[in-house]
Each structure stands twice: as structure tokens, then as C-alpha cells.
C-alpha positions in Angstrom: -29.8 6.0 11.0 -29.2 3.8 14.0 -27.2 5.3 16.9 -23.5 4.8 16.4 -21.6 2.5 18.9 -18.6 4.3 20.4 -15.3 3.2 18.9 -12.8 1.9 21.4 -9.9 4.1 22.2 -6.6 2.4 21.4 -3.8 3.7 23.6 -3.0 7.4 23.9 -4.5 10.2 22.1 -6.0 10.1 18.6 -4.8 13.7 17.7 -2.3 13.6 15.0 0.8 15.8 15.3 0.5 19.3 14.2 3.0 18.7 11.4 0.8 15.9 10.1 -2.3 18.2 9.9 -0.7 21.2 8.2 -2.8 22.3 5.3 -1.3 22.2 1.8 -0.6 25.8 0.3 0.9 27.0 -2.8 2.0 30.4 -4.3 0.2 32.2 -7.1 2.0 33.2 -10.2 1.4 36.9 -9.7 4.7 37.9 -11.2 3.7 36.6 -14.7 0.2 38.2 -14.4 1.8 41.6 -13.4 4.1 41.3 -16.6 1.0 40.6 -18.7 -0.6 43.7 -17.2 2.4 45.9 -18.0 1.7 45.1 -21.7 -1.8 46.6 -21.7 -0.7 50.3 -21.9 1.7 49.6 -25.0 -1.1 47.6 -26.5 -3.6 50.6 -26.2 -0.9 52.9 -27.7 -0.5 50.4 -30.6 -4.1 50.2 -31.2 -4.6 54.0 -31.2 -1.9 54.2 -33.7 -3.3 51.5 -35.9 -0.1 49.6 -35.6 -1.7 46.2 -36.3 1.4 43.9 -36.2 2.8 44.9 -32.8 -0.6 45.1 -31.3 -1.3 41.5 -32.3 2.1 40.5 -30.9 1.2 42.2 -27.7 -2.2 40.5 -27.5 -0.5 37.1 -28.1 2.1 37.9 -25.5 -0.6 38.8 -22.9 -2.5 35.7 -23.6 0.6 33.5 -23.4 1.7 35.0 -20.1 -1.8 34.2 -18.7 -1.4 30.6 -19.9 2.0 30.4 -18.4 0.7 31.7 -15.1 -2.0 29.0 -15.0 0.5 26.3 -15.9 2.9 27.4 -13.1 0.1 27.7 -10.6 -1.1 24.1 -11.4 2.6 23.0 -11.0 2.9 24.7 -7.7 -0.4 23.0 -6.6 0.9 19.7 -7.5 4.2 20.4 -5.7 2.1 21.5 -2.5 0.2 18.3 -2.7 3.3 16.2 -2.9 5.2 18.1 -0.2 6.1 16.0 2.7 5.3 12.7 0.9 8.1 10.1 0.8 6.5 8.0 -2.0 4.7 9.6 -4.9 4.4 9.4 -8.7 6.1 12.3 -10.4 3.7 14.4 -12.6 3.6 13.2 -16.2 3.8 16.8 -17.5 6.3 19.2 -15.9 3.9 22.0 -15.5 6.3 24.6 -14.1 8.8 23.8 -16.9 6.0 24.2 -19.5 4.9 27.4 -17.9 8.4 28.8 -18.1 8.7 27.8 -21.7 5.3 29.5 -22.6 6.4 32.7 -20.7 9.7 32.7 -22.6 7.8 32.4 -25.8 5.6 35.3 -24.9 8.7 37.5 -24.1 10.3 36.5 -27.4 7.2 37.2 -29.5 6.7 40.7 -27.9 10.5 41.3 -28.2 10.6 40.4 -31.9 7.4 42.0 -33.2 6.6 44.8 -30.7 10.0 46.3 -29.9 12.8 47.6 -32.1 15.5 45.5 -30.7 15.4 42.8 -33.3 15.9 39.0 -33.1 18.9 39.0 -30.8 17.2 41.1 -28.1 14.1 39.0 -28.4 16.2 36.0 -27.7 17.7 37.7 -24.6 14.2 38.6 -23.4 13.1 35.0 -23.8 16.2 33.6 -22.1 15.8 36.0 -19.1 12.1 35.3 -18.8 12.8 31.5 -18.7 15.6 31.9 -16.2 13.4 34.2 -14.0 10.6 31.7 -13.9 13.0 28.8 -13.0 14.5 30.9 -10.2 11.2 32.2 -8.8 9.2 28.9 -9.1 11.8 26.1 -9.1 11.8 22.8 -10.8 9.0 20.3 -10.9 8.9 17.5 -8.3 10.6 14.2 -9.4 10.1 10.7 -8.2 12.8 9.3 -5.8 13.0 6.0 -7.7 15.4 4.5 -5.1 12.9 5.3 -2.3 10.0 3.8 -4.3 12.0 0.6 -5.1 13.1 0.1 -1.4 9.5 0.7 -0.2 8.1 -1.9 -2.6 10.7 -4.3 -1.6 9.7 -3.9 2.1 6.1 -4.2 1.2 6.5 -7.3 -0.9 4.8 -5.4 -3.8 5.9 -4.0 -7.2 6.8 -0.3 -7.2 3.9 0.5 -9.5 1.5 -1.3 -7.3 2.7 0.7 -4.2 2.4 4.0 -6.1 -1.0 3.0 -7.4 -2.4 2.2 -3.9 -1.2 5.6 -2.6 -2.4 7.6 -5.6 -5.9 5.9 -5.5 -6.0 6.8 -1.7 -5.1 10.4 -2.3 -7.6 10.6 -5.0 -10.2 9.4 -2.7 -9.3 12.0 0.0 -9.7 14.7 -2.8 -13.0 13.2 -3.4 -14.0 13.7 0.2 -12.9 17.3 0.1 -14.8 17.9 -3.1 -17.9 16.4 -1.7 -17.7 18.6 1.3 -17.3 21.9 -0.6 -21.0 22.1 -1.3 -21.9 21.8 2.4 -23.6 24.9 3.9 -22.4 24.3 7.4 -19.0 25.6 8.3 -18.8 23.2 11.3 -19.3 20.2 9.0 -16.8 21.5 6.4 -14.2 22.0 9.2 -14.7 18.5 10.6 -14.4 17.0 7.2 -11.2 18.9 6.6 -9.8 17.5 9.8 -10.8 13.9 8.7 -9.1 14.5 5.3 -5.9 15.7 7.0 -5.9 12.6 9.3 -6.4 10.5 6.3 -3.3 12.1 4.7 -1.4 11.5 8.0 -2.3 7.8 7.6 -0.9 7.7 4.2 2.3 9.4 5.4 2.6 6.7 8.1 2.2 4.0 5.4 4.9 5.7 3.3 7.2 5.7 6.4 6.6 2.0 7.0 5.5 0.4 3.7 5.0 -3.1 5.2 1.7 -1.9 6.3 0.5 -1.0 2.7 -0.8 -4.5 1.9 -3.0 -4.9 5.1 -4.1 -1.2 5.0 -5.9 -1.6 1.6 -9.0 -2.7 3.3 -8.7 0.1 5.8 -8.4 2.6 2.9 -11.3 1.2 0.9 -13.6 1.0 4.0 -12.9 4.4 5.4 -12.3 6.6 2.3 -15.0 5.1 0.1 -17.5 5.1 2.9 -16.7 8.6 4.1 -16.9 10.0 0.5 -20.2 8.2 -0.2 -22.0 9.3 3.0 -20.9 12.9 2.7 -22.0 13.0 -1.0 -25.4 11.5 0.0 -25.9 14.1 2.8 -24.8 16.9 0.5 -27.5 16.0 -1.9 -30.3 16.2 0.7 -28.7 18.8 3.1 -31.6 21.3 2.7 -34.1 18.7 3.8 -32.2 16.9 6.5 -29.6 19.3 8.0 -31.8 20.3 11.0 -33.6 16.9 11.3 -32.6 13.8 13.4 -31.0 12.4 10.2 -28.7 15.5 10.2 -27.7 14.9 13.9 -26.9 11.2 13.1 -24.7 12.5 10.2 -22.8 14.7 12.6 -22.3 11.7 15.0 -21.1 9.6 12.2 -18.5 12.2 11.3 -17.4 12.5 14.9 -16.9 8.6 15.0 -15.1 8.6 11.6 -12.7 11.4 12.8 -12.1 9.6 16.1 -11.4 6.2 14.5 -9.2 7.8 11.8 -7.0 9.0 14.7 -7.1 5.5 16.3 -6.1 3.9 13.2 -3.2 6.3 12.8 -2.1 5.4 16.3 -2.5 1.7 15.6 -0.2 2.0 12.5 2.4 3.8 14.5 2.3 1.2 17.2 2.2 -1.7 14.5 -0.7 -3.1 16.4 -2.0 -5.5 13.7 -4.6 -7.4 15.8 -6.4 -4.4 17.0 -6.2 -2.9 13.5 -8.2 -5.9 12.1 -10.8 -5.6 15.0 -11.3 -1.9 14.3 -11.7 -2.7 10.5 -14.5 -5.2 11.3 -16.3 -2.7 13.5 -16.2 0.2 11.1 -16.9 -1.7 8.0 -20.2 -2.9 9.7 -21.0 0.7 10.8 -20.5 2.2 7.3 -22.5 -0.5 5.8 -25.4 0.2 8.1 -25.1 4.1 8.3 -25.7 6.6 5.5 -28.1 9.4 4.4 -30.9 7.8 2.4 
């Protein structure tokens, strides 16, 4: 790879605010897993007593609770990813609601077939389990239709088009993170994580001022596609090139990308359209020339 030209600093620091770079986290559905574990001892007793019907109900209840835990955790992950975003497409499947319903079904089945309480008590168990899940994990995120419509109006685009641009960009950022997971170097993984968080900060800035979405499409395609592709290429050959001059060039390329991401974030905040176009021309040329071959 050819040496990288140093990108020009555009006013002020390129570091994003700490709030912009806060990593997304989500809770685990440990409560549901613990409840599933509590049914193991009664299951053992039923099996030892050759009580097939209640034992089958307990097995089904345990399995359903694990499914419910997975659904709730996926819902919490989606919620964490959408946290702080002004414009986002609501998940098609309300995962936390689905998890609560599955957990309620598990409690109802165990209550009906593995306890002496009868149908009424089983219904109470199911209702309490559903209510507990909703209180513990909350509702699924929903789209603020008014905010999306207002943003689309300011951007001169259709609401579906605005959401599609943002969703596509977020998908590319996830692709960058996925490509980086196989890298052996912790230093490289940490730098790529910073690049991904800067990219999300850029998207949050676009959500704040949707007028920039149309002209930022080229920015998103150039940076995100180019960054993902070059990381994927390096990951495929990291064992051969990591300690070679090609590996050093890859590190310099990541340094440039991280710096320019910060510069583009600053440009968007300053609404500096001319310098943004200049930077796009420069980086597009760099990413066309650079790479791990």
C-alpha cells in the first residue's frame, strides 16, 4: 500500500463527546433462566416416581422458559442498539412481548399439569409471570412516527427513505464490528471499535439535523463500505501480513479513517458543506487506492 496522506484537521478536536461513544449494553434475562433451573429438582422427583405427565409438562416448561429468555435478551439487545437514536425503525416483531407470552405459557403449562392447583391457579401463574416479565424488562421500543415524518420533511425525503438510509448505515457499522471480531490484535480491535462508535456518532448527528442526510449518503457509502472491506481483507490474511510492512500500512489506514471520521463529525456539527465535499473526494481516492491484497 502507498503511504497515506495526512488528512487535514478541520477546526477543533476530532474526539467525539463521551456520550457519543458510550458502548451499547443490555441486560440478560437471568430471572427466567433461574426459574427454569428451579424446575429441575421437581423434574427429577417426577422422573424417579415414573410420573410421566407432570414430568413432560416440566420439561416443556423449562424449554419454553429458555426460549423466552432468548427472546427477551434479543429484545433487550435491539433496545440497547436503538437507545439514544432519534430516528429508528421499530422492530417488526416485539421480542420482549413475545418472550413474556412464552414465559406465561410455560408457567401455565407447569401450573396446569405439574401442580395440583387446577386451571384457575395455572391461569394465575401465567398472568403473574407475564406481568413480572413486563415489569422487569419493559415494553418493546416503538417508532416515533411524528419525529420520523418531521425529519423526512426537513430532509426533503420520504419517511421510509430516511429510515432506509439510517438502517443501511447501521447495518454497515455492524458489518465493520463483525469483520473486526476475528482479528488477533487487541490494539486493532479497540481502534476499530472507536471507529464504529464515531460512525454511530455521525449517524446521531444526521438524526439531529436530517437536512444533511441526502448529502451524507456518499460519505456513508465511501467510509463504511471502504472500511468494512479493507478490514475484511486484512482479517483474511492477518496471519501472513500482520507483522509485515503491509500490516503497518493497515494500521496507518485505520489511524487515518479514525481521524477523518472525527473530522466529518465536526464538519456535520458545523454544517461546513464545502469542506465536507473536499474531504469526501480525498478519502474516496484513498480508499480506492488502499487495501490489503
